[in-house]
Structure formats: C-alpha cells, structure tokens
C-alpha positions in Angstrom: 7.8 -14.5 -26.8 11.1 -16.4 -25.9 14.5 -15.5 -27.2 17.5 -17.1 -27.5 20.4 -16.7 -24.9 22.7 -15.8 -27.4 20.0 -12.8 -28.8 20.3 -11.6 -25.1 21.4 -8.2 -24.5 24.4 -7.8 -22.1 23.5 -5.5 -18.9 25.8 -2.6 -18.5 25.0 1.6 -18.8 25.4 1.9 -22.5 22.8 -0.9 -22.9 20.2 0.7 -21.0 18.7 2.8 -23.7 18.3 -0.6 -25.5 16.2 -2.4 -22.8 14.4 0.4 -21.7 11.1 -1.0 -24.2 11.4 -4.5 -22.6 11.7 -3.6 -18.5 12.0 -0.5 -16.4 15.2 0.9 -16.0 16.7 3.5 -14.0 14.7 7.0 -14.6 17.1 9.4 -13.3 20.9 10.5 -15.2 23.2 7.8 -13.1 26.1 10.1 -13.8 24.4 12.6 -11.3 24.7 10.0 -8.9 27.1 11.0 -5.8 28.4 8.0 -2.8 26.7 8.6 0.4 26.4 4.8 1.5 29.0 2.1 2.2 27.4 -1.6 2.5 29.4 -4.4 3.7 28.3 -7.4 2.8 26.2 -6.9 -0.4 24.0 -10.3 -1.1 20.9 -11.0 -2.8 18.6 -9.5 0.4 20.1 -6.2 0.3 19.9 -5.6 -3.4 16.4 -6.7 -3.5 15.7 -4.7 -0.5 17.5 -1.6 0.8 19.4 -0.4 -2.4 16.0 -1.3 -4.2 13.9 1.2 -1.8 17.1 4.0 -2.9 16.6 2.8 -6.6 12.8 3.9 -5.9 13.6 7.2 -4.1 16.2 7.8 -7.2 13.3 7.4 -10.0 11.2 10.1 -7.8 14.0 12.2 -8.7 15.4 12.2 -4.3 18.5 10.8 -3.1 20.6 11.0 -5.9 23.4 11.9 -3.6 22.9 8.4 -1.2 24.7 6.2 -3.9 25.6 2.8 -2.4 29.3 1.6 -2.9 29.3 -2.3 -2.0 32.2 -3.8 0.1 32.4 -7.2 0.1 34.5 -8.7 2.8 34.8 -12.8 2.4 37.4 -14.3 0.0 33.8 -15.9 -1.6 32.9 -11.9 -2.7 35.0 -11.7 -5.7 32.4 -13.6 -7.5 30.0 -10.6 -6.8 32.8 -7.8 -7.4 33.6 -9.3 -10.7 29.8 -9.6 -12.2 28.9 -6.0 -10.5 32.2 -4.7 -12.4 30.8 -6.0 -15.8 27.5 -4.5 -15.7 28.6 -1.4 -14.1 27.2 -2.5 -11.3 23.7 -2.6 -12.4 21.6 -6.0 -12.0 18.3 -7.0 -12.1 15.7 -7.6 -9.4 13.0 -10.2 -10.6 9.8 -10.2 -8.2 7.8 -13.6 -8.8 4.5 -13.7 -8.0 2.7 -16.8 -7.0 0.5 -17.1 -10.1 3.5 -17.8 -12.6 3.8 -14.1 -13.5 7.3 -12.1 -13.2 8.1 -8.2 -12.4 11.5 -7.8 -13.5 13.4 -4.2 -13.1 17.0 -3.3 -13.1 18.3 -1.3 -10.5 21.1 1.4 -10.6 21.7 2.9 -6.7 25.2 0.9 -6.5 27.7 3.2 -8.4 30.8 0.9 -7.5 31.9 -2.1 -5.9 34.9 -3.0 -3.7 36.6 -6.7 -3.2 38.3 -5.8 0.4 40.5 -8.7 0.4 42.6 -6.8 -2.9 41.4 -3.1 -2.1 41.2 -2.7 1.4 43.0 0.5 1.5 40.4 1.9 -0.5 37.9 0.8 1.1 39.2 2.6 4.7 40.0 5.6 2.4 36.4 5.6 1.5 35.0 4.9 4.8 36.7 7.6 6.3 35.8 10.3 3.8 33.1 12.9 4.9 31.0 11.6 1.5 30.4 8.4 3.2 27.4 9.4 5.6 26.1 6.2 6.3 27.4 2.6 6.9 25.2 -0.1 6.3 25.5 -3.8 6.9 24.2 -7.6 5.8 27.0 -9.6 7.1 24.7 -12.4 8.6 24.2 -13.3 12.4 27.7 -14.3 12.9 29.3 -11.3 11.4 28.3 -9.5 14.9 30.7 -11.4 17.5 28.3 -12.0 19.7 29.1 -14.9 22.4 26.3 -17.1 22.2 25.4 -17.2 26.0 26.9 -13.8 27.1 25.5 -12.0 24.7 29.0 -9.8 24.9 31.6 -9.2 22.4 33.1 -12.9 21.7 36.9 -12.0 22.9 37.9 -15.6 21.4 36.7 -14.6 17.9 40.1 -15.8 15.4 38.9 -12.3 13.3 38.6 -9.9 15.8 41.9 -10.9 17.6 43.5 -10.6 14.2 42.4 -7.1 13.7 43.4 -6.3 17.2 47.0 -7.5 16.7 47.5 -5.9 13.4 50.5 -4.0 12.7 50.8 -0.3 11.1 49.9 -0.6 7.8 48.2 -4.0 8.0 44.6 -4.0 6.6 41.5 -5.3 9.0 40.0 -8.6 7.8 36.3 -8.2 9.9 33.5 -5.3 9.6 33.9 -4.5 12.5 37.8 -3.6 12.0 37.1 -1.8 9.1 34.8 0.7 10.5 36.7 1.0 13.8 39.8 2.0 12.3 37.6 4.2 9.6 35.7 6.0 12.4 39.2 6.3 14.2 40.6 8.1 11.2 37.4 10.6 11.1 37.6 11.4 14.7 41.5 12.6 14.2 40.6 14.5 10.9 37.9 16.1 12.9 35.2 14.6 10.2 32.2 13.9 11.5 31.1 10.0 12.2 29.0 8.2 9.8 25.8 6.1 11.4 26.0 2.5 11.6 22.8 0.7 10.0 22.7 -2.7 10.8 20.1 -4.2 8.0 20.4 -7.9 9.8 17.9 -10.4 11.1 19.4 -9.9 14.8 16.8 -8.7 17.2 17.8 -4.7 18.2 20.3 -5.2 15.7 21.3 -1.5 16.2 21.8 -2.0 19.8 23.5 -4.9 19.1 25.7 -3.1 16.9 26.4 -0.6 18.9 27.5 -3.2 21.7 29.5 -5.1 19.8 31.5 -2.2 18.0 31.9 -0.2 21.1 33.6 -3.5 23.0 35.7 -4.1 20.2 36.6 -0.4 20.1 37.5 -0.7 23.8 39.9 -3.3 23.7 41.9 -1.2 21.0 41.6 2.5 22.5 39.3 3.3 25.5 39.0 6.6 24.5 38.3 6.1 21.0 35.7 3.9 22.5 33.9 6.2 24.6 33.9 8.9 21.1 31.9 6.1 19.4 29.5 5.4 22.3 28.8 9.1 22.5 29.1 10.5 18.8 28.0 7.3 16.8 24.4 6.7 16.1 23.6 3.2 15.3 19.5 3.0 14.5 17.9 -0.5 14.6 15.8 -1.8 12.0 13.3 -4.7 11.0 14.1 -6.0 7.5 11.5 -8.4 5.5 11.8 -10.0 2.3 12.5 -13.6 1.0 15.3 -13.7 -1.5 16.1 -17.2 -2.2 19.6 -18.2 -4.1 19.9 -17.0 -7.5 20.1 -20.1 -10.0 21.1 -20.7 -13.1 17.4 -21.2 -14.4 16.7 -17.7 -13.2 19.3 -16.1 -15.5 18.2 -18.5 -18.4 14.3 -17.1 -17.7 15.6 -13.5 -17.6 17.5 -13.9 -20.9 14.8 -16.2 -22.8 11.5 -13.5 -21.6 13.4 -9.8 -21.7 16.6 -10.7 -23.5 18.6 -9.4 -20.5 22.0 -11.2 -20.0 22.5 -10.6 -16.2 25.3 -12.4 -14.5 23.8 -12.2 -11.2 20.1 -11.1 -11.3 18.3 -11.2 -7.9 15.1 -13.0 -7.6 12.4 -12.0 -4.5 9.1 -12.3 -3.2 6.3 -9.5 -3.9 6.3 -8.8 0.0 8.6 -6.0 1.2 8.7 -4.7 4.7 11.4 -1.9 6.4 10.7 -0.6 9.6 13.6 1.9 10.5 14.4 3.5 13.8 14.7 7.5 13.1 17.9 8.3 15.0 20.5 9.0 12.7 23.8 11.3 12.9 24.5 14.8 12.2 24.9 13.4 8.4 21.2 12.6 8.2 19.4 10.1 6.0 17.4 9.7 2.4 13.8 10.2 2.8 13.1 6.6 2.6 10.0 7.1 4.1 8.4 8.9 0.8 9.0 5.0 -0.9 7.0 3.1 2.2 9.9 2.5 4.4 8.2 2.7 7.9 10.3 5.3 10.0 9.5 4.8 13.8 10.8 5.8 17.6 10.8 2.2 18.3 11.1 -0.8 16.0 11.3 -3.5 18.7 7.8 -4.7 18.9 7.9 -5.0 15.0 10.6 -7.4 14.8 10.1 -9.5 17.8 6.8 -9.9 15.5 9.3 -10.6 12.6 11.8 -12.7 14.5 9.6 -14.9 16.0 6.9 -15.4 13.4 8.5 -15.2 10.3 12.0 -16.1 11.0 11.4 -18.8 13.5 8.6 -20.1 11.5 11.2 -20.8 8.7 13.0 -22.8 11.4 9.9 -24.8 12.0 9.5 -25.7 8.2 12.8 -26.2 7.6 14.5 -29.3 9.6 11.0 -31.1 9.1 10.5 -30.3 5.4 14.3 -31.5 4.8 13.9 -34.8 6.4 10.1 -35.7 5.2 11.7 -35.5 1.2 10.8 -32.2 0.7 13.5 -29.5 -1.6 11.6 -26.3 -1.3 9.7 -24.3 1.5 6.8 -23.9 -0.5 6.2 -27.8 -1.0 6.1 -28.1 2.9 4.1 -25.1 3.2 1.8 -26.5 0.7 1.6 -29.8 3.2 -1.6 -29.3 5.4 0.5 -31.4 8.3 3.1 -28.7 7.9 0.7 -25.5 8.0 -1.3 -26.6 10.9 2.2 -27.2 12.7 3.3 -24.1 11.8 0.2 -22.2 12.5 0.2 -23.5 16.4 3.7 -22.6 16.7 3.1 -19.2 15.8 -0.4 -19.4 17.4 0.0 -20.9 20.9 3.7 -20.6 21.7 5.2 -17.4 19.4 2.3 -15.0 19.6 1.6 -14.7 23.3 5.6 -13.4 23.7 4.5 -10.7 21.8 3.6 -6.9 23.3 0.3 -5.9 21.5 1.1 -3.8 18.2 -1.1 -0.8 17.3 -2.4 -1.7 13.6 -1.1 -4.8 13.0 -3.6 -7.9 12.8 -1.4 -11.0 13.9 -4.1 -13.4 12.6 -3.4 -11.7 9.4 0.0 -11.3 9.5 -0.1 -14.9 10.4 -1.9 -16.3 7.7 -0.2 -14.0 5.6 3.0 -15.9 6.3 2.0 -19.3 5.3 0.8 -17.8 2.0 4.2 -16.2 1.5 6.0 -19.4 2.3 3.7 -21.4 -0.1 4.8 -18.9 -3.3 5.9 -21.8 -5.7 7.7 -19.2 -7.5 9.9 -18.4 -5.0 11.7 -22.1 -4.9 13.5 -20.9 -1.4 15.0 -23.8 -0.6 15.3 -25.6 2.7 19.1 -26.2 2.6 19.8 -22.5 2.6 17.0 -22.1 5.7 18.7 -25.1 7.5 22.1 -23.5 7.1 23.7 -21.5 9.9 21.3 -22.7 12.8 23.7 -22.1 15.2 23.1 -18.4 14.5 19.6 -18.9 13.9 17.9 -20.9 16.6 19.7 -19.1 19.7 18.4 -15.7 18.4 14.9 -16.3 17.1 13.2 -19.6 18.4 15.1 -19.7 22.1 13.8 -16.5 23.3 10.4 -17.6 22.8 11.1 -21.1 24.4 12.6 -18.9 27.8 9.8 -16.9 27.7 7.3 -19.8 27.7 9.2 -21.3 30.2 8.9 -18.4 32.5 5.4 -18.0 31.9 4.9 -21.3 32.5 3.9 -21.8 29.0 3.8 -24.7 26.4 6.7 -25.2 24.4 5.8 -28.5 22.6 5.9 -27.3 19.1 9.4 -25.2 19.6 10.6 -28.7 21.0 10.1 -30.6 17.9 11.8 -28.2 15.8 15.2 -28.2 18.0 14.5 -31.9 17.8 14.4 -31.4 14.4 17.2 -29.7 13.8 19.3 -32.6 16.0 17.8 -35.0 13.7 19.3 -33.1 10.5 22.7 -32.4 12.2 23.4 -36.0 12.4 23.8 -35.5 8.6 21.9 -38.5 7.2 18.6 -38.5 6.2 15.6 -41.1 6.4 16.6 -42.8 3.1 20.4 -43.0 4.3 21.5 -40.3 2.2 24.0 -37.6 3.2 23.0 -34.2 4.5 25.4 -31.1 4.0 25.0 -29.6 7.1 26.2 -26.0 6.9 26.8 -24.3 10.3 30.0 -22.4 11.3 30.0 -24.5 14.2 29.9 -27.8 12.3 31.8 -30.0 13.9 30.9 -29.3 17.3 27.0 -29.5 16.1 27.4 -32.6 14.6 29.6 -34.0 17.3 26.8 -33.6 19.8 24.1 -34.7 17.4 26.4 -38.2 17.1 26.3 -38.7 20.9 23.0 -38.2 21.3 23.6 -42.8 20.7 24.6 -42.7 23.9 23.4 -39.5 25.6 19.9 -38.5 24.4 20.8 -34.8 25.3 23.9 -34.6 24.5 22.7 -32.1 21.9 21.2 -29.5 24.0 24.5 -29.9 26.3 26.0 -27.0 24.3 26.0 -24.2 26.5 27.2 -22.0 23.8 23.8 -22.7 22.2 21.0 -23.5 24.7 22.4 -22.7 28.1 20.7 -24.7 30.9 18.1 -25.7 29.1 19.1 -29.4 29.1 17.8 -29.0 32.6 14.5 -27.7 32.1 12.6 -30.9 32.4 8.9 -29.1 30.7 11.1 -28.7 27.6 13.4 -31.9 27.4 10.4 -34.1 27.7 8.5 -33.3 24.6 12.0 -32.8 22.8 13.2 -36.6 24.0 9.5 -38.1 22.6 10.0 -35.7 19.1 13.6 -37.4 19.2 12.3 -41.1 19.4 9.8 -40.3 16.9 11.7 -39.1 14.5 14.0 -42.0 14.8 11.2 -44.5 14.8 8.6 -43.2 12.6 10.2 -40.4 10.7 9.2 -36.8 10.2 6.0 -37.0 8.5 4.2 -39.2 11.0 6.1 -37.4 14.1 4.3 -34.5 12.2 0.9 -35.8 12.4 1.1 -37.2 15.8 2.1 -33.7 17.1 -0.7 -31.6 15.1 -3.3 -34.4 16.2 -2.5 -34.3 19.9 -1.3 -38.1 19.5 1.5 -39.8 21.0 2.7 -43.1 21.0 
C-alpha cells in the first residue's frame, strides 16, 4: 500500500507507538538511556553501523548506559543537527536488498546531538565529564591530519595550527583539539580517561589515532602527551557497510511505503561487518560481541583485506566507470568488462599482499564484493566514490602497488586505476562535459592533471601523494600506456584491451 506524503507520520518520540505497527521501533524505554559514548562526525555510516549495533544491544535490554551523543564539527553539520533535534534524535535505517525489497527500522541509540561550531563549550563539558567513557570517530581520512608522505602529523595543517594558537576561552575547531582539551581537563580533575575508538577507513586506525593525537598533544604540553600515551587506549577496528548518500527519493519512498516522515533516513546494503580490537580503558565497553561484532586481539589481517579489496576495489570501479558514462557503482559492476577487471585487480595484485586469514575464504569474499557492488537497490554513486581521492588512493591502493613492486610483482591493474584518476581529474569527461572534482587538494590535483599535456608524468610527480613512484619504470610503463589509451580510445575500449591482454 502506498500513502500520500501528507499522510505520513513525523518521526519523533511521541509518534513511536503509532509507528510500531508499520515497522520495527525501539523496544526499550528511551527514557532509561544514559549517555556513554560521544561520537565525532555523525554521518550515514555511523548511523547505519555503530549506532545500529548499539540499538540492537539495547533491544536485548543491554547497554542502556552506552547511549550516543553525536557531535558535528563542520559548519555543514548544522543540517544534521536540525534534523536530529526535530526528531528527538531518532532516525530510520532502510536496508535495501538486491531483489528490491526494503527492511526499515527506527534506531534510537542516539540521545543528543551537539553542533560544535555553536555549542563547543557544551561539547567540551560532555567530553570532560566522567559519563563519557568512549569517544568514537568517523571524521574521514583527512581528519587525522596525516602527512601523505611522512605518515606523521602534518605540522602545517591549518586547523591544528588554529587549535595550537588558541588563547584562554577559545574553543577548538578540530576533532583532535576537542579530544586533547577534554583529556587535559580529565587529567587535571583526576577523572579516568575515555577510550578513543576510531571507526574510519584507515589501516591501523587506532594506532594512527594514537600517534597523531599524542603528537598533537606533545606540541601543546609534553607532560600531557606522556600521560595520554600511558593512559589512553586506542583500539583499532575494521568497519564495513556501504551507505550511499540519502536522496529525496529515499525520503519519499519511506513516507509512501511505511508512512514515516523522516528528514534524514539512512539507506544501506544488507551486509555489515565490524571487527574490533579488544583494547579498552578502565571505563569499559558495551558487550558488542552479543550482536555480531567480532571482538579480536588483532584486527590487522581483517582491515588489510577490507581496505585493499573493498575500498581499493571501489576506486578500481569509480574513475573508469564515471569516464565510461556510468552514474552508479551497480551499473559498472554489472558490466562484464568491469567485473573481470575488478576481479583481476583483487586476485592478481591485492590478494597476494594479504596474510593468510584463518576462517576467511578469500575467493568467496572477492566474489561477494562484486555481488555487493552490483546491488541495484543501493544506488551508490560513482561521484561519491571518486570524491576525496587524495585521501583514499594513497591509503588504499598505493600500499598494494609498493608491496607488489618490492616483491617483483605486476601492478598493471593498479596503474590503470591511477591513470583513470588522473584522466578524471582533468575535469572533463569523454563527452566534453565538466566533471566536478571533489577533493581537499582539488587545486593541486587539477593543476597536475592539466600539466600532463606537457609532462606525461606530471600527475605522479606529487611527492605528497605518490612519493617517488614517478621513478618506478615498472609502474610508469603501464601507467603511460593507460593514459594514452584513455585519451585515444576511451575508458570502455581501454578496459577491453586491458582485461583481454591486448595492447595497441
């Protein structure tokens, strides 16, 4: 049955009882929830992943004192703040199955949302309070302020410099600024430190968070840095669920099918995975293993598998797919050329860099990834996958390249991916239409892409992204061949020649 949008019920605490006969809603009394986790960087992924797992625990009658307070750090997060405030911090997760069926569920694990640019003092008070036992992060790869080449804290980062120069009474602007100031307050008050739990797609994300936050603290106060290094725990995690951007169609579908008016629902694929290092501080953690989280002593093998197969696999599809005229990941994945190329990259280049993982069938995992990418109901845009490549390619794909080169292996598939990125970064597609290149280093990326007309290796001569890769003939050979073919015959024909073992 389809309902007119005007008949939909606005999502909120008072409407849950009326919605309960339409879709699953929290079975627990939200009035009993108590804050335990502050999450910095609330987006679709957090709401369909970490918060979803916590909601599942709460529906079992557990973890009622581990509710989430979301924190928005960026000016654009005001839209999320407004949406959550209007809905009592409730929202709907809609799982989209490949057969077209939908599985909605109202999630109630978030009890508050603070917009740091306007409520920074409240954010600091919350983080400094003993009730906050975990601070979790999804602040994107760029939010860790890692220098692309050195792998250390970027001392020239504008946000960090602003936080380091902050005078008395001035509020931080970065996640690191808030975390370090809150830890300083807790140390001064004798309050045990919270655990910092990264949920970002970064290899060794907990170790990276520890190293970068401690380095930042050291620039401010060496004694504080020593205390953080000794007392604060930073568990690593591997997280996995495809959550495309919510569209107006998603909102309208939710209203028409289930009569729910939700300003910002989340849509996602059925698959979800969370592998979490069991390394938490004295304030503990929720029993996430009770709802399917793999709590393990070492996540490294799992995260390498995911980063080098799923995440880098997405990049293998993204630029070539966009250049070939596709809009969505599932469209490119359904093309046999793309499927063959993707599997070739995963089997021949990425998988040989992975250690044996007991209990994991890599071949089955690779084919499952192709099936997930091809889910037509998720409608993950290639433009989203192409965004912020300066953060993604160096962390997901280039480690594969370097390990394969060191082992004397082939890097032909990876070279085509990088060449396709360089072609995409020229800002015009094969039909002459403009491409909106979204990247925090946009101007530098565009300039080097344009400079390739005079210097074919100009794109690779960015040491902050590629190090000395421009001097590696075993990479530049296939890279230059791919660049030439992309311009001469286009992405589709280039791909046909690549997977067919043909060359011009």
